[in-house]
N, C-alpha and C positions, 0 to 999 in steps of 0.2 A: 087140027090146025084150023081151028075155027077162029083164029085171031084175025082181026082185021088190021089193016094198015093204020087205022086211027088209034086203036088200042096200043099197038106197038109204039107209035109215036108218043102217046101219053106215057107209056112205061119208060120210054127213053128219056122223055122230058123230066119225069119224076126222078129217074135215076140220076140224071144230070144235076137236078136241083139238090138231091141228097148228097151227091159227090161234091158239089160246090159248097154246100153247108158244112160237110165234114172237113173239106180243105180250109175253109175260112176259120173253123173252130181250131184246127191244128195250127194254122199260121198265127192265130190270135194267142194260143198257148205259147208258141215259140217266142213271139214278140214279148209277151208278158214275162216269160222266164228270162229272156235276154235283158229286159229292163230291170227285173229284180236283181239279177247278178250284177248289173252295172251299178245299181243303187247300193248294193252291199259292198261292192269294191270302193265306191265313193265314200261310204260311211267308214270303212276301215282306214282309208287314206285320211279322212277328216280326224278320226280319233288319233291316229299317229301324229298328225300335224299339231293337234291341240296339246298332246303330251310333250312334243318338242318345244312348243311355245311356253308351256308351263315350266319346263326345265330351264329354258333360257331366262324367263322372268325370275325364277328362284335364284339363278346364278347372279343376275343383275342385282337382286335385293341383297344377297350375301356380300357382293362386292361393295355396294353402297354402304352397308352396315360396317364392313371392315374399314372402309375409307373414313367413315364418320368416327369410328372408335379410335383410329390412328390420329385423326385431327384432335379429338377430345384429349387423348393421352398427351399429345404435343402441347396443347394449351395448358393442361394441368402441370406438366413438367416446367413450362415457361413460368407459370405463376409461382411454382415452388422456388424456382431459381430467383425470381424477383423478390419474393418475400424473404428468402435467405439473405440476399444481398442487402435488403433494407434492414433486417435484424442485425446483420454484421456491422453495417454502418452505424446504427444506433449504439451497438455495444462498443465499437471503437471510439465513438464520440464520448460515451459515458466513461470509458476507461481513461481517455485523455483528460476529461474534466476531473476525474478522481485523482489522476497524477498531478494536475495543476493544483488542486485543492490541497493534496498532501504536501507538495513542495512548499506552498505558501504557509501551511500550518507548521511545518518543520522550521521554516525560516522564522516565522513569528514566534514559535516556542523557543527557539534558540536565542532570539534577540530579547525577548521580554522576560524569560524565566531564568536565564542563566544557562550554564552548560549542564547537560545531562551526561554523566559518564557512568559506565557500568560494564559488567562482564557477565557472560552467561556460559553455562556448561550444559551440554546435551548428554544425557545418560540413556540407558537402554529404553525406558519408556517414560522417562520423567525428565523434566527440565527444571533446573535450579537457576534462579535468576537473582543476581545481586546488582542493585542499582544504587549509585551514589549521586546525589544531587548537590551540586555546588552552586551557591548563589553568589553572584558577584556584585 
């Protein structure tokens, strides 16, 4: 027991320094592990949130596309209706003009050429026509 008080005090100081160094290393590891777990949890939450945002954006895009296609379809239908109405109006005008022309032609033919009399017979697939023209 030849140790002196001084050497014991140095050994105690060295042991305390070593203990403090081990404790700080341990606490540092615990803090780093806790920070790593927190960062991983934050990363998982961010990934989840980004996927939710992407799904929401995709739903909005689909809804906008559906709305656009419905509007396009409505415009096409309306254009078709207007064109059909215009075509029918032109057809009716042409038919009315043809009727007027026919009526005038018949009147003119009956007034200037005399009376056209005739008779016709319709058979299975053939029509026989006898016309007699009288000039007055």
